C-alpha positions as CSV (number, residue, x, y, z in Angstrom):
1,M,43.0,-42.4,-28.8
2,V,46.2,-43.8,-30.3
3,K,49.2,-43.9,-28.0
4,K,52.6,-43.8,-29.7
5,Y,55.5,-46.1,-28.6
6,I,58.2,-44.8,-31.0
7,I,60.5,-43.6,-28.2
8,G,60.6,-47.0,-26.5
9,T,61.1,-48.8,-29.8
10,F,64.1,-46.6,-30.8
11,A,65.7,-47.3,-27.4
12,V,65.5,-51.0,-28.2
13,L,67.0,-50.4,-31.6
14,L,69.9,-48.4,-30.1
15,L,70.5,-51.2,-27.6
16,L,70.7,-53.7,-30.4
17,Q,73.2,-51.6,-32.4
18,G,75.4,-51.3,-29.3
19,C,75.5,-55.1,-28.9
20,K,76.6,-55.6,-32.4
21,S,79.7,-53.4,-31.9
22,T,80.7,-55.0,-28.6
23,N,83.5,-57.6,-28.4
24,K,81.8,-60.9,-27.4
25,Q,84.9,-62.3,-25.7
26,A,85.5,-59.1,-23.7
27,I,82.0,-59.4,-22.4
28,E,82.3,-63.0,-21.4
29,N,85.6,-62.3,-19.6
30,S,84.3,-59.2,-17.9
31,K,83.5,-59.0,-14.2
32,Y,80.0,-57.6,-15.2
33,K,78.8,-60.1,-17.7
34,R,75.6,-59.1,-19.7
35,K,72.9,-61.6,-20.2
36,P,73.1,-62.9,-23.8
37,I,70.5,-61.5,-26.1
38,T,67.9,-64.2,-26.5
39,E,65.9,-65.1,-29.6
40,V,62.8,-63.9,-27.8
41,S,64.2,-60.4,-27.3
42,L,65.3,-60.2,-30.9
43,D,61.8,-61.2,-32.0
44,R,60.3,-58.5,-29.8
45,L,62.7,-55.9,-31.3
46,N,61.6,-57.0,-34.8
47,N,58.0,-56.7,-33.8
48,D,58.5,-53.2,-32.5
49,V,60.0,-52.3,-35.9
50,L,57.0,-53.7,-37.6
51,L,54.7,-51.7,-35.2
52,I,56.5,-48.5,-36.2
53,E,56.2,-49.3,-39.9
54,A,52.4,-50.1,-39.5
55,K,51.8,-46.9,-37.6
56,T,53.7,-44.9,-40.2
57,Q,51.6,-46.3,-43.0
58,S,48.4,-45.6,-41.0
59,E,49.4,-42.0,-40.5
60,L,50.2,-41.7,-44.2
61,G,46.6,-42.8,-44.9
62,N,47.7,-46.2,-46.2
63,D,45.3,-48.2,-44.0
64,K,45.4,-51.4,-46.1
65,E,49.1,-51.6,-45.9
66,A,49.0,-50.8,-42.2
67,A,46.5,-53.6,-41.7
68,R,48.6,-56.0,-43.6
69,I,51.6,-55.3,-41.4
70,Y,49.6,-55.5,-38.2
71,H,48.2,-58.9,-39.3
72,R,51.8,-60.1,-40.0
73,L,53.0,-58.8,-36.7
74,L,50.1,-60.5,-34.8
75,K,50.7,-63.7,-36.6
76,Q,54.3,-63.6,-35.3
77,D,53.2,-62.6,-31.8
78,P,49.5,-63.2,-31.0
79,N,50.0,-61.7,-27.5
80,Y,51.3,-58.3,-28.7
81,A,48.7,-56.1,-26.9
82,T,50.0,-52.8,-28.3
83,A,49.4,-54.0,-31.9
84,Y,45.8,-54.9,-31.1
85,Y,45.3,-51.5,-29.5
86,E,46.8,-49.6,-32.4
87,M,44.8,-51.6,-34.9
88,G,41.6,-51.0,-32.9
89,G,42.5,-47.2,-32.9
90,M,42.9,-47.3,-36.7
91,F,39.5,-48.9,-37.2
92,Y,38.0,-46.4,-34.7
93,V,39.3,-43.5,-36.7
94,D,37.8,-45.0,-39.8
95,G,34.4,-45.4,-38.1
96,M,34.5,-49.2,-38.2
97,M,33.4,-49.6,-34.6
98,D,32.7,-53.4,-34.5
99,S,36.3,-54.0,-35.7
100,A,37.6,-51.4,-33.4
101,A,35.9,-53.1,-30.4
102,F,37.2,-56.5,-31.4
103,Y,40.9,-55.5,-31.5
104,T,40.7,-53.2,-28.5
105,E,39.1,-55.9,-26.4
106,K,42.0,-58.2,-27.4
107,A,44.5,-55.5,-26.1
108,Y,42.4,-55.0,-22.9
109,N,42.2,-58.7,-22.2
110,L,46.0,-59.1,-22.6
111,S,46.7,-56.0,-20.4
112,P,43.7,-55.3,-18.3
113,K,45.4,-52.6,-16.2
114,N,46.4,-50.4,-19.2
115,V,44.7,-47.0,-18.9
116,W,44.9,-46.2,-22.6
117,Y,43.3,-49.5,-23.6
118,K,40.4,-48.9,-21.1
119,L,39.8,-45.3,-22.3
120,Q,39.7,-46.4,-26.0
121,L,37.5,-49.3,-25.2
122,S,35.1,-47.3,-23.1
123,D,34.8,-44.7,-25.9
124,I,34.1,-47.4,-28.5
125,Y,31.5,-49.1,-26.3
126,K,29.7,-45.7,-26.1
127,K,29.7,-45.3,-29.8
128,L,28.2,-48.8,-30.1
129,Q,25.6,-48.0,-27.4
130,R,27.0,-50.8,-25.3
131,I,26.6,-48.6,-22.3
132,D,26.8,-51.3,-19.6
133,E,30.1,-52.4,-20.9
134,A,31.4,-48.9,-21.2
135,A,30.3,-48.2,-17.6
136,K,32.1,-51.3,-16.4
137,V,35.4,-50.2,-18.0
138,S,35.0,-46.6,-16.7
139,E,34.2,-47.9,-13.2
140,E,37.5,-49.8,-13.3
141,L,39.4,-46.7,-14.2
142,V,37.9,-44.8,-11.3
143,A,38.5,-47.6,-8.9
144,E,42.1,-48.1,-10.0
145,H,42.9,-44.4,-10.3
146,P,40.7,-42.5,-7.8
147,E,43.0,-39.5,-7.9
148,V,42.4,-38.8,-11.6
149,L,39.4,-36.5,-11.7
150,E,39.0,-36.8,-15.5
151,Y,37.9,-40.4,-15.1
152,Y,34.9,-39.4,-12.9
153,Y,33.7,-37.1,-15.7
154,E,34.2,-39.9,-18.2
155,L,32.1,-42.2,-16.1
156,A,29.4,-39.7,-15.6
157,N,29.2,-39.1,-19.4
158,V,28.8,-42.8,-19.9
159,Y,25.7,-42.8,-17.6
160,L,24.4,-39.7,-19.2
161,A,24.7,-41.4,-22.6
162,A,22.5,-44.1,-21.2
163,K,20.1,-41.5,-19.8
164,Q,20.9,-42.8,-16.3
165,V,21.0,-39.3,-14.9
166,E,20.8,-40.2,-11.2
167,K,23.8,-42.6,-11.6
168,A,25.7,-39.7,-13.2
169,I,24.9,-37.6,-10.2
170,G,26.1,-40.4,-8.0
171,V,29.5,-40.3,-9.7
172,F,29.7,-36.6,-9.0
173,N,28.8,-37.2,-5.4
174,R,31.8,-39.6,-5.2
175,L,34.0,-37.0,-6.8
176,E,32.7,-34.4,-4.3
177,K,33.6,-36.6,-1.3
178,R,37.1,-36.8,-2.6
179,V,37.7,-33.1,-3.5
180,G,35.1,-31.3,-1.5
181,V,32.3,-28.9,-2.5
182,S,33.2,-27.1,-5.8
183,E,31.3,-24.8,-8.1
184,E,32.0,-27.0,-11.2
185,V,30.6,-30.1,-9.7
186,S,27.7,-28.5,-7.8
187,L,26.5,-26.7,-11.0
188,Q,26.8,-29.9,-13.0
189,K,24.6,-31.6,-10.4
190,Q,22.1,-28.7,-10.3
191,R,21.7,-28.9,-14.1
192,L,21.2,-32.7,-14.0
193,W,18.6,-32.5,-11.2
194,E,16.7,-29.9,-13.3
195,M,17.0,-32.2,-16.3
196,I,15.0,-34.9,-14.5
197,N,12.6,-32.3,-13.1
198,K,13.7,-32.4,-9.5
199,P,14.0,-28.6,-8.8
200,D,14.2,-29.0,-5.0
201,K,17.3,-31.1,-5.2
202,A,18.8,-28.7,-7.8
203,I,18.2,-25.9,-5.3
204,K,19.9,-27.8,-2.5
205,E,23.1,-28.0,-4.7
206,I,23.2,-24.3,-5.0
207,E,22.4,-23.8,-1.3
208,Q,25.3,-26.0,-0.5
209,L,27.5,-23.7,-2.7
210,A,26.1,-20.6,-1.1
211,K,26.9,-22.0,2.4
212,A,30.4,-22.9,1.3
213,Y,31.1,-19.5,-0.3
214,P,28.9,-17.0,1.7
215,N,30.6,-14.0,0.2
216,D,29.9,-14.9,-3.4
217,K,26.7,-13.2,-4.5
218,K,26.3,-15.2,-7.7
219,Y,24.9,-18.2,-5.8
220,N,22.3,-16.1,-4.2
221,S,21.4,-14.8,-7.6
222,I,21.1,-18.3,-9.0
223,L,18.9,-19.3,-6.0
224,A,16.7,-16.3,-6.5
225,E,16.1,-17.2,-10.2
226,L,15.5,-20.9,-9.3
227,F,12.8,-19.8,-6.8
228,M,11.3,-17.4,-9.4
229,S,11.0,-20.3,-11.8
230,K,9.1,-22.2,-9.1
231,K,6.9,-19.2,-8.5
232,D,8.1,-19.1,-4.9
233,Y,8.3,-15.3,-5.0
234,D,8.8,-14.7,-1.3
235,K,11.8,-17.0,-1.2
236,A,13.2,-15.5,-4.4
237,Y,12.9,-12.0,-2.9
238,S,14.8,-13.0,0.2
239,Y,17.8,-14.0,-2.0
240,Y,17.5,-10.9,-4.1
241,K,17.8,-8.9,-0.9
242,K,21.0,-10.8,0.0
243,V,22.5,-9.9,-3.4
244,L,21.6,-6.3,-2.8
245,E,23.1,-6.3,0.6
246,T,26.3,-7.9,-0.7
247,D,26.6,-5.6,-3.7
248,P,24.2,-2.6,-4.0
249,N,25.9,-1.7,-7.3
250,D,25.3,-5.1,-8.9
251,D,24.8,-4.6,-12.6
252,Y,21.5,-6.6,-12.9
253,I,20.0,-6.7,-9.4
254,H,17.5,-3.9,-10.0
255,I,16.6,-5.5,-13.4
256,S,15.9,-8.8,-11.6
257,L,13.9,-7.1,-8.9
258,A,11.9,-5.3,-11.6
259,N,11.0,-8.7,-13.0
260,Y,10.0,-9.9,-9.5
261,Y,7.7,-6.9,-9.0
262,K,6.2,-7.3,-12.4
263,L,5.4,-11.0,-11.8
264,T,3.9,-10.1,-8.4
265,N,1.6,-7.5,-10.0
266,Q,3.4,-4.4,-8.7
267,P,4.0,-2.5,-12.0
268,K,4.9,0.8,-10.4
269,K,7.6,-0.8,-8.2
270,A,8.8,-2.7,-11.3
271,F,9.1,0.6,-13.1
272,E,11.1,2.2,-10.2
273,E,13.5,-0.7,-10.2
274,L,14.1,-0.5,-13.9
275,K,14.8,3.2,-13.4
276,L,17.4,2.3,-10.8
277,G,18.9,-0.3,-13.1
278,F,19.0,2.0,-16.1
279,A,20.9,4.6,-14.0
280,N,23.8,2.1,-13.9
281,N,26.3,3.4,-16.5
282,K,27.9,-0.1,-16.7
283,L,24.9,-1.1,-18.9
284,T,25.2,0.2,-22.5
285,S,22.2,1.9,-24.1
286,K,21.9,-1.1,-26.4
287,E,21.7,-3.5,-23.4
288,K,19.1,-1.3,-21.7
289,T,17.0,-1.2,-24.9
290,Q,17.1,-5.0,-25.2
291,I,16.1,-5.3,-21.5
292,L,13.2,-2.9,-21.9
293,T,11.8,-4.4,-25.1
294,S,11.9,-7.9,-23.6
295,F,10.6,-6.8,-20.2
296,Y,7.3,-5.5,-21.7
297,T,5.2,-7.2,-24.3
298,S,4.3,-5.2,-27.4
299,E,0.8,-4.6,-26.0
300,E,2.3,-3.5,-22.6
301,F,5.0,-1.3,-24.2
302,Y,2.6,0.6,-26.5
303,G,-0.5,0.3,-24.4
304,T,-0.9,-0.9,-20.8
305,Y,2.4,0.4,-19.4
306,S,3.3,2.9,-22.2
307,K,3.7,5.8,-19.7
308,Y,6.4,3.8,-17.9
309,A,8.0,2.4,-21.1
310,Y,8.2,5.8,-22.8
311,E,9.8,7.4,-19.8
312,L,12.4,4.7,-19.7
313,V,13.1,5.1,-23.4
314,D,13.6,8.9,-22.7
315,M,15.9,7.9,-19.9
316,I,18.0,5.7,-22.2
317,M,18.3,8.5,-24.7
318,V,19.3,11.2,-22.3
319,N,23.0,10.3,-22.6
320,N,22.7,9.2,-26.2
321,P,20.6,11.9,-28.0
322,D,22.4,11.3,-31.3
323,S,22.8,7.6,-31.1
324,L,22.1,6.3,-34.6
325,S,21.6,2.8,-33.5
326,L,18.7,3.8,-31.3
327,S,17.2,6.5,-33.5
328,L,14.8,4.2,-35.3
329,F,13.5,2.7,-32.1
330,Y,13.2,6.1,-30.4
331,G,11.6,7.6,-33.5
332,D,8.9,4.9,-33.4
333,V,8.2,5.5,-29.7
334,L,7.9,9.3,-30.2
335,M,5.7,8.8,-33.3
336,R,3.3,6.6,-31.2
337,Q,3.1,9.4,-28.6
338,G,2.2,11.9,-31.3
339,K,5.5,13.8,-30.9
340,Y,5.9,14.0,-34.7
341,K,8.5,16.7,-34.8
342,E,10.8,14.9,-32.4
343,A,10.1,11.6,-34.1
344,A,11.1,13.2,-37.5
345,Y,14.4,14.3,-36.0
346,Q,15.2,10.8,-34.9
347,L,14.2,9.2,-38.2
348,N,16.3,11.7,-40.1
349,N,19.2,10.7,-37.8
350,Y,18.7,7.1,-38.7
351,L,18.5,7.9,-42.5
352,K,21.9,9.5,-42.3
353,M,23.2,6.0,-41.5
354,D,21.0,4.0,-43.8
355,S,18.8,5.5,-46.5
356,S,18.0,2.3,-48.3
357,E,14.8,1.3,-46.5
358,F,11.5,2.8,-47.9
359,D,9.6,2.0,-44.7
360,I,11.7,4.5,-42.8
361,W,11.2,7.2,-45.4
362,E,7.5,6.3,-45.2
363,A,7.4,6.8,-41.4
364,L,9.2,10.2,-41.9
365,L,6.7,11.3,-44.5
366,M,3.9,10.5,-42.1
367,C,5.5,12.4,-39.3
368,E,6.2,15.4,-41.5
369,S,2.6,15.4,-42.7
370,E,1.4,15.7,-39.1
371,I,3.5,18.8,-38.4
372,E,1.6,22.1,-38.8
373,N,2.7,24.7,-41.3
374,N,5.1,22.2,-42.8
375,D,3.9,22.1,-46.4
376,D,7.0,23.4,-48.1
377,R,9.3,21.0,-46.1
378,L,7.0,18.1,-46.9
379,L,6.8,18.9,-50.6
380,S,10.6,18.9,-50.7
381,L,10.7,15.6,-48.8
382,C,8.2,14.1,-51.3
383,D,10.3,15.0,-54.2
384,R,13.4,13.5,-52.6
385,V,11.6,10.2,-51.8
386,I,10.0,10.1,-55.3
387,N,13.5,10.4,-56.7
388,L,14.8,7.6,-54.5
389,F,11.8,5.3,-54.8
390,P,9.9,6.2,-57.9
391,T,7.6,3.2,-57.8
392,H,6.1,3.8,-54.3
393,P,2.8,5.7,-54.4
394,L,2.7,7.4,-51.0
395,P,5.0,10.4,-51.7
396,Y,2.9,11.1,-54.9
397,Y,-0.2,11.1,-52.9
398,L,1.1,13.5,-50.2
399,K,2.5,15.8,-52.8
400,G,-0.7,15.7,-54.8
401,F,-2.8,16.4,-51.7
402,I,-0.6,19.4,-50.7
403,T,-0.7,20.9,-54.2
404,Y,-4.5,20.4,-54.2
405,Q,-4.8,22.3,-50.9
406,K,-2.7,25.1,-52.5
407,N,-5.3,25.2,-55.3
408,D,-2.8,24.2,-57.9
409,Y,-5.2,21.6,-59.3
410,K,-3.4,20.9,-62.6
411,E,-0.1,20.2,-60.8
412,A,-2.0,18.0,-58.3
413,I,-3.6,16.0,-61.2
414,K,-0.3,15.5,-62.9
415,T,1.4,14.2,-59.7
416,L,-1.5,12.0,-58.6
417,Q,-1.9,10.4,-62.0
418,E,1.8,9.6,-62.1
419,G,1.4,8.0,-58.6
420,E,-1.7,6.2,-59.8
421,K,0.4,4.1,-62.0
422,W,2.1,2.5,-59.0
423,V,-0.8,2.3,-56.5
424,G,-2.0,-0.9,-58.1
425,S,-4.5,-2.8,-56.0
426,N,-3.7,-1.0,-52.7
427,K,-7.1,-1.0,-51.2
428,H,-6.3,1.7,-48.7
429,L,-4.4,4.2,-50.8
430,A,-5.9,3.8,-54.2
431,P,-9.3,5.2,-53.3
432,E,-7.6,8.2,-51.7
433,F,-6.0,9.0,-55.0
434,W,-9.3,8.8,-56.8
435,A,-11.1,11.0,-54.2
436,I,-8.6,13.9,-54.6
437,L,-8.4,13.5,-58.4
438,G,-12.2,13.7,-58.4
439,E,-12.1,17.0,-56.4
440,C,-9.3,18.4,-58.6
441,F,-11.2,17.7,-61.9
442,Y,-14.3,19.3,-60.5
443,R,-12.4,22.4,-59.6
444,I,-11.1,22.8,-63.2
445,N,-14.7,22.1,-64.5
446,D,-13.8,18.7,-66.0
447,Y,-17.0,17.2,-64.6
448,E,-16.9,13.9,-66.6
449,S,-13.5,13.1,-65.2
450,C,-14.6,14.1,-61.7
451,Y,-17.6,11.7,-61.9
452,K,-15.4,9.0,-63.4
453,Y,-13.1,9.0,-60.4
454,Y,-15.9,9.2,-57.9
455,D,-17.6,6.2,-59.6
456,K,-14.3,4.4,-59.4
457,Y,-14.0,5.2,-55.7
458,L,-17.5,4.0,-54.9
459,E,-17.0,0.7,-56.7
460,N,-14.4,0.0,-54.1
461,K,-16.0,1.7,-51.1
462,P,-19.7,1.9,-51.8
463,G,-20.7,3.2,-48.4
464,E,-18.2,6.0,-48.0
465,V,-20.5,8.9,-46.9
466,G,-18.1,11.7,-47.5
467,I,-17.7,10.9,-51.2
468,L,-21.4,10.1,-51.6
469,N,-22.2,13.5,-50.1
470,N,-19.7,15.4,-52.3
471,Y,-20.8,13.5,-55.5
472,A,-24.5,14.2,-54.8
473,Y,-23.9,17.9,-54.1
474,Y,-21.9,18.4,-57.2
475,L,-24.6,16.7,-59.3
476,S,-27.3,19.0,-57.6
477,E,-25.2,22.1,-58.3
478,R,-25.3,21.3,-62.0
479,N,-28.8,20.0,-62.0
480,E,-27.6,16.6,-63.3
481,K,-28.9,13.2,-62.5
482,L,-30.9,14.4,-59.5
483,E,-32.5,11.1,-58.9
484,K,-29.0,9.5,-58.5
485,A,-28.0,12.4,-56.3
486,E,-31.0,11.9,-54.1
487,Q,-30.2,8.1,-53.7
488,M,-26.6,8.8,-52.7
489,S,-27.5,11.6,-50.3
490,K,-30.2,9.6,-48.6
491,I,-27.6,7.0,-47.7
492,T,-25.5,9.7,-45.9
493,I,-28.4,11.1,-43.8
494,E,-29.5,7.6,-42.8
495,A,-25.9,6.9,-41.7
496,E,-25.5,10.2,-39.9
497,P,-28.9,11.8,-39.3
498,K,-27.6,14.8,-37.4
499,N,-24.7,15.7,-39.8
500,P,-25.5,19.3,-40.9
501,T,-23.5,19.0,-44.1
502,F,-25.3,15.8,-45.2
503,L,-28.7,17.3,-44.2
504,D,-28.0,20.4,-46.2
505,T,-27.0,18.4,-49.3
506,Y,-30.2,16.4,-49.2
507,G,-32.3,19.5,-48.6
508,W,-30.6,21.2,-51.5
509,I,-31.3,18.3,-53.8
510,M,-35.0,18.6,-52.8
511,F,-34.8,22.2,-53.7
512,K,-33.4,21.5,-57.1
513,M,-36.1,18.9,-57.7
514,G,-38.7,21.5,-56.8
515,R,-39.7,19.8,-53.5
516,Y,-39.5,23.0,-51.4
517,K,-41.3,21.8,-48.3
518,E,-39.0,18.8,-48.0
519,A,-36.1,21.2,-48.7
520,E,-37.2,23.4,-45.8
521,T,-37.4,20.5,-43.4
522,Y,-33.9,19.2,-44.1
523,I,-32.1,22.5,-44.4
524,R,-33.8,23.7,-41.1
525,R,-32.5,20.5,-39.4
526,A,-29.1,21.2,-40.8
527,I,-29.1,24.7,-39.3
528,D,-30.3,23.4,-36.0
529,N,-27.6,20.8,-35.8
530,D,-24.8,23.1,-36.9
531,K,-22.5,24.2,-34.1
532,E,-21.2,27.2,-36.0
533,P,-23.3,29.6,-38.2
534,S,-22.9,28.7,-41.8
535,A,-23.3,31.2,-44.7
536,T,-24.1,28.4,-47.1
537,L,-26.9,27.0,-45.0
538,Y,-28.4,30.4,-44.4
539,E,-28.3,31.2,-48.2
540,H,-29.9,27.8,-49.0
541,Y,-32.6,28.3,-46.4
542,G,-33.3,31.8,-47.7
543,D,-33.6,30.5,-51.3
544,T,-36.1,27.9,-50.0
545,M,-38.2,30.5,-48.1
546,Y,-38.3,32.6,-51.3
547,K,-39.6,29.6,-53.3
548,L,-42.2,29.0,-50.6
549,D,-43.4,32.6,-51.0
550,R,-42.0,33.8,-47.7
551,P,-39.9,36.7,-49.0
552,D,-39.3,38.4,-45.6
553,E,-37.8,35.2,-44.1
554,A,-35.8,34.8,-47.3
555,K,-34.3,38.2,-46.9
556,K,-33.6,37.6,-43.2
557,Y,-31.5,34.5,-44.0
558,W,-29.8,36.0,-47.0
559,Q,-28.7,38.9,-44.7
560,K,-27.5,36.4,-42.1
561,A,-25.4,34.7,-44.8
562,L,-23.8,38.1,-45.7
563,D,-23.2,38.9,-42.0
564,V,-21.5,35.5,-41.3
565,N,-19.7,35.3,-44.6
566,N,-17.5,32.5,-43.2
567,E,-17.3,30.5,-46.4
568,N,-16.6,30.9,-50.0
569,I,-19.9,32.4,-51.1
570,N,-20.8,34.8,-53.8
571,T,-21.6,38.0,-51.9
572,D,-22.6,39.9,-55.1
573,N,-25.2,37.3,-55.8
574,L,-26.5,37.5,-52.3
575,K,-26.8,41.3,-52.5
576,H,-28.7,40.9,-55.8
577,K,-31.1,38.4,-54.1
578,L,-31.7,40.9,-51.3
579,N,-32.7,43.6,-53.8
580,N,-34.4,41.6,-56.5
581,G,-35.2,38.1,-55.2
582,I,-34.4,35.0,-57.2
583,E,-34.8,35.4,-60.9
């Protein structure tokens, strides 16, 4: 705070020049004689010139030279208050607060009514944490100039710096008595009361505003929120109603009421209010989405209140079906509802805007994989993603799985082994690669490779009953390592004692080991627990009956197998058994 005196000084210089050019005798003889220029006035003029020079040096950044001139000036005139003030200002700017205080105090003591000296001194005292002294000076300013509102704020800030909040509020009360109730002052006081945890007094400040300005709805809104924070929901609701009565089209009143109903355990009413709020076209889709995602927790959004949340999302999207900014969010919501086709559409929309994130492509792959009769589209998508992100294993897995289902086992093996390079230590996806690779190698009669991948799988997931069953069955079909097959199959029937597939596998291993009575028991249990007739089970049971020397029952079940014929069985072989038995 450095006040400049250049204009006054130049006036003095001009006056001096005028005197030099005036005829002295003429003045003396004139009717209007001027008072002779005294030595004191000439000294003051010289001091003013020095002041200008010092200020100029200071503004040029030559503080040392400025200080030298100031000291010279003050030596000549120890009572020159302006010089002390300017020097204090220079030290203030340089951050030398003790020196700034020393010189500004000198100016203040020489001219205690000067506003600029007081302002600078108060500010310096605040910087030095000499709060009582700062308050004293600011109080003087308010007392001497009660019409200047800025000085009240300055004084309040001094008390706030000392954390004397109630004294600051007292200053605002004095200001209010002078100018009347105003929003600026009342809101300041409200915040200060809240700062010292006196919410009731904060509320009274806003109530005072609401009374002074009854047609201004915002004060009712503030009061409603304040009572909500106090959990005085009835009082809050009364003010929300006033807002609604004043302006039924208020942008946020229904959103606020929704929050009220949620906190008072009325979720359906909360939902209805959100619907009303979202019908307001003044709110953008982005704003509505932000409101919705902050209104419900993640658990509520996708769980407890998902039926409400999803409907509201649909409502947001009605007017923005192709909004790229919302496509990702909407796609996620649709995906969680199992609406995979619609979700895929939204994700595709988003990828038109930004195709750089693999996570989005991954979500799209998962959606497309859930859509029925979609193999060709999914294969094309897998190729595209592999081209974009060649080090991510998921598209390789999906492509390999589809080609396996299409019985193109060699192509499936090629794709899966390429993806296997990138699957690394992924504990979830890596075993899935090995499981399908095992199946593919079995189908092309590469049994050693099949068993290698199954062993690899079981090292990571030793209790996976599906793989244990398939591995055991394949071993039994080839009459290999039947003891190992028995051990694996036993684990599956202990885990799921009524699973017909597992029971049949164990029974069939018993058959291969020549333990026909045990085979009969387990295959019979498999048939009894199977919900649909199975040609394989009937054939296995027929074979067991034949080995137990019950040929009529054997033929009966072989014929059942032929009649059902719902699996990939060798019908010629069955017909041969019917005519000739088992060779």
